[in-house]
C-alpha positions as a Python dict, from the first residue, in 0.01 Angstrom:
ca = {
    (1, 'M'): (0, 0, 0),
    (2, 'P'): (-328, 159, 121),
    (3, 'K'): (-636, 85, -91),
    (4, 'A'): (-674, 457, -171),
    (5, 'F'): (-348, 446, -368),
    (6, 'K'): (-391, 110, -545),
    (7, 'K'): (-586, 264, -834),
    (8, 'Y'): (-290, 488, -922),
    (9, 'S'): (14, 390, -1130),
    (10, 'L'): (357, 447, -975),
    (11, 'K'): (410, 747, -1202),
    (12, 'T'): (78, 902, -1101),
    (13, 'L'): (149, 833, -734),
    (14, 'W'): (489, 1003, -768),
    (15, 'Y'): (317, 1299, -938),
    (16, 'L'): (63, 1332, -656),
    (17, 'L'): (326, 1307, -381),
    (18, 'F'): (543, 1567, -555),
    (19, 'K'): (236, 1787, -598),
    (20, 'I'): (171, 1773, -222),
    (21, 'Y'): (534, 1865, -152),
    (22, 'I'): (523, 2162, -390),
    (23, 'K'): (187, 2276, -250),
    (24, 'I'): (331, 2281, 103),
    (25, 'G'): (637, 2466, -25),
    (26, 'L'): (425, 2728, -202),
    (27, 'F'): (222, 2775, 115),
    (28, 'F'): (542, 2894, 286),
    (29, 'Y'): (658, 3090, -21),
    (30, 'T'): (344, 3291, -99),
    (31, 'K'): (149, 3536, 114),
    (32, 'K'): (-180, 3411, -27),
    (33, 'I'): (-307, 3213, -325),
    (34, 'K'): (-664, 3312, -402),
    (35, 'V'): (-851, 3048, -606),
    (36, 'V'): (-1181, 3130, -778),
    (37, 'G'): (-1400, 2905, -994),
    (38, 'K'): (-1232, 2575, -917),
    (39, 'N'): (-1569, 2398, -947),
    (40, 'N'): (-1566, 2480, -1319),
    (41, 'V'): (-1313, 2202, -1378),
    (42, 'P'): (-1482, 1881, -1505),
    (43, 'K'): (-1401, 1580, -1288),
    (44, 'K'): (-1383, 1353, -1592),
    (45, 'G'): (-1322, 1375, -1965),
    (46, 'A'): (-1064, 1540, -2191),
    (47, 'V'): (-975, 1885, -2057),
    (48, 'L'): (-737, 2143, -2193),
    (49, 'F'): (-631, 2414, -1948),
    (50, 'A'): (-544, 2734, -2138),
    (51, 'V'): (-342, 2958, -1903),
    (52, 'N'): (-193, 3305, -1941),
    (53, 'H'): (180, 3314, -1879),
    (54, 'P'): (326, 3607, -1679),
    (55, 'N'): (588, 3439, -1461),
    (56, 'G'): (806, 3158, -1596),
    (57, 'L'): (792, 2804, -1457),
    (58, 'L'): (615, 2918, -1142),
    (59, 'D'): (291, 2949, -1342),
    (60, 'P'): (243, 2575, -1409),
    (61, 'L'): (335, 2493, -1048),
    (62, 'I'): (81, 2741, -912),
    (63, 'V'): (-197, 2609, -1137),
    (64, 'A'): (-114, 2238, -1104),
    (65, 'T'): (-113, 2247, -724),
    (66, 'N'): (-455, 2411, -723),
    (67, 'T'): (-618, 2193, -988),
    (68, 'P'): (-804, 1871, -897),
    (69, 'R'): (-697, 1692, -1216),
    (70, 'V'): (-363, 1522, -1285),
    (71, 'S'): (-223, 1733, -1568),
    (72, 'H'): (29, 1703, -1848),
    (73, 'F'): (220, 2021, -1934),
    (74, 'L'): (379, 2177, -2240),
    (75, 'V'): (676, 2396, -2146),
    (76, 'R'): (950, 2553, -2353),
    (77, 'A'): (1217, 2312, -2477),
    (78, 'A'): (1512, 2510, -2335),
    (79, 'V'): (1434, 2367, -1991),
    (80, 'F'): (1498, 2011, -2118),
    (81, 'K'): (1857, 2057, -2242),
    (82, 'K'): (2022, 1852, -1967),
    (83, 'P'): (1947, 1474, -1993),
    (84, 'L'): (1892, 1423, -1618),
    (85, 'V'): (1661, 1724, -1597),
    (86, 'K'): (1471, 1596, -1900),
    (87, 'K'): (1416, 1254, -1739),
    (88, 'F'): (1308, 1409, -1410),
    (89, 'L'): (1061, 1649, -1575),
    (90, 'A'): (918, 1364, -1781),
    (91, 'T'): (826, 1181, -1459),
    (92, 'L'): (612, 1485, -1370),
    (93, 'N'): (427, 1488, -1706),
    (94, 'L'): (620, 1782, -1851),
    (95, 'M'): (676, 1782, -2228),
    (96, 'P'): (892, 2016, -2440),
    (97, 'I'): (745, 2247, -2701),
    (98, 'Y'): (989, 2382, -2960),
    (99, 'R'): (987, 2737, -3097),
    (100, 'I'): (1168, 2903, -3388),
    (101, 'R'): (1425, 3046, -3148),
    (102, 'D'): (1521, 2685, -3061),
    (103, 'G'): (1623, 2630, -3426),
    (104, 'R'): (1422, 2545, -3736),
    (105, 'K'): (1540, 2183, -3722),
    (106, 'E'): (1398, 2147, -3374),
    (107, 'I'): (1051, 2264, -3482),
    (108, 'S'): (992, 1932, -3658),
    (109, 'K'): (1001, 1759, -3316),
    (110, 'N'): (670, 1927, -3235),
    (111, 'T'): (492, 1678, -3462),
    (112, 'E'): (571, 1398, -3216),
    (113, 'V'): (485, 1620, -2919),
    (114, 'F'): (149, 1711, -3071),
    (115, 'N'): (74, 1344, -3137),
    (116, 'D'): (142, 1275, -2769),
    (117, 'C'): (-104, 1553, -2683),
    (118, 'F'): (-370, 1394, -2906),
    (119, 'E'): (-329, 1066, -2718),
    (120, 'I'): (-347, 1236, -2378),
    (121, 'L'): (-677, 1400, -2469),
    (122, 'N'): (-811, 1080, -2625),
    (123, 'K'): (-742, 902, -2296),
    (124, 'Q'): (-973, 1155, -2128),
    (125, 'Q'): (-687, 1318, -1941),
    (126, 'A'): (-596, 1683, -1874),
    (127, 'L'): (-345, 1887, -2070),
    (128, 'M'): (-214, 2229, -1966),
    (129, 'I'): (-79, 2475, -2222),
    (130, 'F'): (14, 2842, -2233),
    (131, 'P'): (-149, 2959, -2557),
    (132, 'E'): (31, 3295, -2562),
    (133, 'G'): (340, 3094, -2660),
    (134, 'S'): (585, 3266, -2424),
    (135, 'H'): (603, 3429, -2084),
    (136, 'N'): (590, 3802, -2026),
    (137, 'R'): (527, 4005, -1711),
    (138, 'K'): (319, 4265, -1890),
    (139, 'R'): (-28, 4287, -1743),
    (140, 'T'): (-197, 4215, -2072),
    (141, 'V'): (-334, 3909, -2249),
    (142, 'R'): (-127, 3862, -2563),
    (143, 'N'): (-224, 3705, -2894),
    (144, 'I'): (-309, 3334, -2884),
    (145, 'S'): (-63, 3122, -3083),
    (146, 'K'): (-150, 2881, -3365),
    (147, 'G'): (-4, 2589, -3168),
    (148, 'F'): (-301, 2599, -2933),
    (149, 'T'): (-559, 2534, -3207),
    (150, 'R'): (-331, 2283, -3382),
    (151, 'I'): (-345, 2065, -3072),
    (152, 'V'): (-720, 2098, -3021),
    (153, 'Y'): (-827, 2055, -3384),
    (154, 'G'): (-559, 1794, -3451),
    (155, 'A'): (-699, 1577, -3171),
    (156, 'L'): (-1056, 1621, -3302),
    (157, 'E'): (-947, 1538, -3656),
    (158, 'K'): (-775, 1220, -3542),
    (159, 'Y'): (-1052, 1120, -3301),
    (160, 'P'): (-1387, 1251, -3439),
    (161, 'E'): (-1587, 1116, -3142),
    (162, 'L'): (-1369, 1292, -2886),
    (163, 'Q'): (-1522, 1571, -2676),
    (164, 'I'): (-1277, 1838, -2555),
    (165, 'N'): (-1356, 2099, -2289),
    (166, 'I'): (-1127, 2401, -2266),
    (167, 'I'): (-1094, 2577, -1931),
    (168, 'P'): (-926, 2920, -1955),
    (169, 'I'): (-727, 3005, -1641),
    (170, 'G'): (-606, 3352, -1548),
    (171, 'I'): (-307, 3403, -1316),
    (172, 'T'): (-245, 3744, -1160),
    (173, 'Y'): (45, 3831, -928),
    (174, 'Q'): (40, 4124, -691),
    (175, 'N'): (409, 4174, -758),
    (176, 'A'): (588, 3896, -943),
    (177, 'S'): (953, 3850, -839),
    (178, 'K'): (888, 3997, -494),
    (179, 'F'): (884, 3764, -195),
    (180, 'P'): (629, 3701, -60),
    (181, 'S'): (366, 3767, -326),
    (182, 'K'): (-13, 3740, -342),
    (183, 'I'): (-148, 3541, -634),
    (184, 'A'): (-496, 3503, -781),
    (185, 'I'): (-605, 3206, -994),
    (186, 'H'): (-937, 3235, -1173),
    (187, 'F'): (-1084, 2931, -1350),
    (188, 'G'): (-1310, 3027, -1639),
    (189, 'T'): (-1622, 2857, -1770),
    (190, 'S'): (-1591, 2553, -1993),
    (191, 'I'): (-1561, 2609, -2368),
    (192, 'N'): (-1668, 2313, -2583),
    (193, 'A'): (-1406, 2293, -2860),
    (194, 'N'): (-1631, 2071, -3072),
    (195, 'A'): (-1878, 2357, -3114),
    (196, 'Y'): (-1611, 2558, -3300),
    (197, 'Y'): (-1446, 2276, -3494),
    (198, 'N'): (-1523, 2251, -3867),
    (199, 'A'): (-1489, 1880, -3946),
    (200, 'K'): (-1521, 1943, -4319),
    (201, 'N'): (-1235, 2192, -4311),
    (202, 'P'): (-1011, 2154, -4002),
    (203, 'N'): (-796, 2445, -4125),
    (204, 'D'): (-1090, 2683, -4149),
    (205, 'S'): (-940, 3017, -4045),
    (206, 'L'): (-1275, 3151, -3923),
    (207, 'S'): (-1339, 2866, -3677),
    (208, 'I'): (-977, 2882, -3560),
    (209, 'Q'): (-1004, 3255, -3492),
    (210, 'Q'): (-1339, 3217, -3317),
    (211, 'L'): (-1196, 2959, -3076),
    (212, 'K'): (-890, 3177, -3010),
    (213, 'D'): (-1116, 3475, -2943),
    (214, 'A'): (-1337, 3274, -2705),
    (215, 'V'): (-1033, 3178, -2496),
    (216, 'A'): (-871, 3523, -2513),
    (217, 'N'): (-1193, 3701, -2412),
    (218, 'Q'): (-1221, 3491, -2098),
    (219, 'L'): (-852, 3535, -2012),
    (220, 'K'): (-900, 3913, -2031),
    (221, 'E'): (-1167, 3883, -1759),
    (222, 'L'): (-986, 3620, -1553),
    (223, 'S'): (-659, 3816, -1518),
    (224, 'V'): (-570, 4184, -1500),
    (225, 'H'): (-573, 4308, -1860),
    (226, 'I'): (-438, 4644, -1974),
    (227, 'L'): (-456, 4710, -2347),
    (228, 'D'): (-103, 4699, -2487),
    (229, 'N'): (-110, 5037, -2660),
    (230, 'E'): (41, 5383, -2614),
    (231, 'N'): (-152, 5424, -2287),
    (232, 'Y'): (-26, 5101, -2127),
    (233, 'Q'): (255, 5254, -1919),
    (234, 'E'): (41, 5541, -1796),
    (235, 'T'): (-238, 5305, -1689),
    (236, 'L'): (5, 5073, -1510),
    (237, 'Q'): (174, 5361, -1329),
    (238, 'R'): (-161, 5499, -1211),
    (239, 'L'): (-259, 5158, -1077),
    (240, 'N'): (75, 5124, -899),
    (241, 'K'): (46, 5469, -743),
    (242, 'S'): (-303, 5387, -617),
    (243, 'N'): (-163, 5092, -417),
    (244, 'I'): (-415, 4866, -587),
    (245, 'D'): (-447, 4500, -495),
    (246, 'F'): (-399, 4339, -836),
    (247, 'T'): (-536, 4007, -711),
    (248, 'E'): (-879, 4174, -690),
    (249, 'V'): (-902, 4111, -1063),
    (250, 'K'): (-1264, 4210, -1126),
    (251, 'K'): (-1222, 4537, -935),
    (252, 'V'): (-897, 4627, -1113),
    (253, 'N'): (-1034, 4552, -1461),
    (254, 'S'): (-1339, 4765, -1382),
    (255, 'Q'): (-1116, 5060, -1290),
    (256, 'I'): (-914, 5012, -1608),
    (257, 'K'): (-1226, 5014, -1827),
    (258, 'K'): (-1375, 5318, -1653),
    (259, 'K'): (-1036, 5491, -1624),
    (260, 'E'): (-1118, 5562, -1261),
    (261, 'F'): (-830, 5482, -1027),
    (262, 'H'): (-914, 5492, -659),
    (263, 'T'): (-618, 5528, -425),
    (264, 'E'): (-604, 5255, -162),
    (265, 'E'): (-480, 5319, 190),
    (266, 'T'): (-107, 5262, 228),
    (267, 'K'): (-47, 4990, 484),
    (268, 'I'): (245, 5011, 721),
    (269, 'N'): (452, 4694, 719),
    (270, 'F'): (473, 4625, 1093),
    (271, 'I'): (625, 4286, 1022),
    (272, 'K'): (932, 4432, 849),
    (273, 'P'): (1157, 4385, 1159),
    (274, 'M'): (1072, 4014, 1142),
    (275, 'Y'): (1236, 4008, 800),
    (276, 'Y'): (1579, 4093, 945),
    (277, 'I'): (1548, 3827, 1214),
    (278, 'W'): (1443, 3579, 945),
    (279, 'V'): (1742, 3676, 726),
    (280, 'V'): (1986, 3621, 1015),
    (281, 'N'): (1828, 3283, 1087),
    (282, 'S'): (1836, 3184, 718),
    (283, 'F'): (2142, 3369, 595),
    (284, 'F'): (2306, 3104, 376),
    (285, 'P'): (1999, 3000, 172),
    (286, 'W'): (1887, 3365, 163),
    (287, 'I'): (2216, 3486, 12),
    (288, 'L'): (2207, 3196, -234),
    (289, 'C'): (1861, 3309, -352),
    (290, 'K'): (1985, 3667, -389),
    (291, 'I'): (2288, 3565, -597),
    (292, 'T'): (2083, 3332, -816),
    (293, 'S'): (1811, 3590, -883),
    (294, 'R'): (2069, 3849, -989),
    (295, 'K'): (2215, 3606, -1241),
    (296, 'S'): (1877, 3542, -1402),
    (297, 'K'): (1876, 3678, -1758),
    (298, 'E'): (1495, 3701, -1767),
    (299, 'I'): (1293, 3879, -1500),
    (300, 'E'): (1015, 3620, -1544),
    (301, 'F'): (1248, 3351, -1404),
    (302, 'I'): (1347, 3530, -1083),
    (303, 'D'): (1041, 3393, -903),
    (304, 'T'): (1099, 3048, -1051),
    (305, 'F'): (1454, 3024, -916),
    (306, 'S'): (1359, 3180, -582),
    (307, 'A'): (1067, 2943, -533),
    (308, 'A'): (1272, 2638, -637),
    (309, 'L'): (1549, 2726, -392),
    (310, 'G'): (1301, 2821, -122),
    (311, 'I'): (1114, 2493, -149),
    (312, 'S'): (1429, 2278, -155),
    (313, 'I'): (1723, 2456, 12),
    (314, 'F'): (1547, 2624, 305),
    (315, 'P'): (1393, 2303, 452),
    (316, 'L'): (1728, 2127, 408),
    (317, 'F'): (1914, 2413, 578),
    (318, 'Y'): (1672, 2426, 872),
    (319, 'T'): (1696, 2047, 911),
    (320, 'I'): (2077, 2055, 919),
    (321, 'Q'): (2077, 2349, 1159),
    (322, 'T'): (1827, 2170, 1386),
    (323, 'L'): (2044, 1857, 1390),
    (324, 'C'): (2350, 2066, 1476),
    (325, 'I'): (2165, 2226, 1769),
    (326, 'Y'): (2057, 1880, 1883),
    (327, 'A'): (2416, 1757, 1865),
    (328, 'F'): (2557, 2050, 2064),
    (329, 'F'): (2268, 2101, 2306),
    (330, 'N'): (1967, 1870, 2347),
    (331, 'L'): (1648, 1750, 2179),
    (332, 'K'): (1424, 2006, 2350),
    (333, 'T'): (1637, 2299, 2231),
    (334, 'A'): (1646, 2155, 1877),
    (335, 'V'): (1267, 2114, 1867),
    (336, 'L'): (1217, 2467, 1998),
    (337, 'Y'): (1451, 2603, 1729),
    (338, 'A'): (1270, 2413, 1452),
    (339, 'G'): (934, 2544, 1575),
    (340, 'F'): (1072, 2897, 1601),
    (341, 'S'): (1202, 2883, 1241),
    (342, 'I'): (868, 2763, 1104),
    (343, 'I'): (662, 3020, 1299),
    (344, 'L'): (901, 3303, 1212),
    (345, 'T'): (875, 3219, 842),
    (346, 'L'): (496, 3196, 852),
    (347, 'I'): (456, 3526, 1039),
    (348, 'Y'): (673, 3712, 790),
    (349, 'V'): (526, 3546, 479),
    (350, 'K'): (159, 3564, 575),
    (351, 'F'): (142, 3902, 748),
    (352, 'S'): (393, 4124, 570),
    (353, 'T'): (269, 4386, 323),
    (354, 'T'): (331, 4308, -43),
    (355, 'P'): (397, 4629, -239),
    (356, 'T'): (277, 4700, -591),
    (357, 'E'): (536, 4708, -866),
    (358, 'S'): (805, 4967, -804),
    (359, 'H'): (928, 4969, -1163),
    (360, 'P'): (767, 5008, -1503),
    (361, 'E'): (716, 4703, -1722),
}
């Protein structure tokens, strides 16, 4: 084993290799991933990434593959129902978090999960959570849940000398559930949790609210935020009609605050014919993605299923098809086909025009 890898445990090495694989897959799946403020992430020490949650399991994948730290994740318990899936996800540092909808008896399991989180932070590692408590495609930052502060203050209560830095992270999709999509990730400035913690009264409602507000205020600047009131739909529709690039987060939030919506030039999708060639070349995995997305009960999981199939089934299909061409023709023809498939995919993904949302939230 190379010296560069000797310092890692087998589990960490597996995590890093899987991270590379997913990062490559997302490169082919997304038009562009814009990353801002990555230098705000501390290289060492206990870090808690607090991320908004618009788009199912794709959110942690997007953030993890663009974060320099090895992270542990809290995701909803429903994903862990199957034993084999649970074991696999555990190898990638994913941990279940139980909600009331999972059953009141299941909620008690969170005590053990929270204790694991305390230990992760005490070991100076990184933990990623979604403090809104659930996913929702609405372009608004929702209320921060109590579970977020329970983890932070619980760790500080158990380990008084521990220093915890919170990094808010905002994710914004140009059009979630549409392939390919542009995505923006904005890393916020570090929030020192110790400065808010009241050691004499860990349950102090004022300090808890102040920490929640500090995180929420940054998330409202780091992602597109429309106030969730009677004007929400009107504002969203005006942004959609203006052909706005939602990944230009600062610009969009400025227009929302000023209520000035500047119409962007409509771009003609010259690459659209490439899509039909790509579909013909990838028909079986493409139709599988279509069928799976239609069966999804939650719109926030359409992208998750599409990305998962895209990253796994498409490379397998192209490999099998390349081998078949090699068997029936020759190596040169097979190599040319493989290269053609890769270039065709890249041209369509990277140069096609991603529309704004065509439906109301």
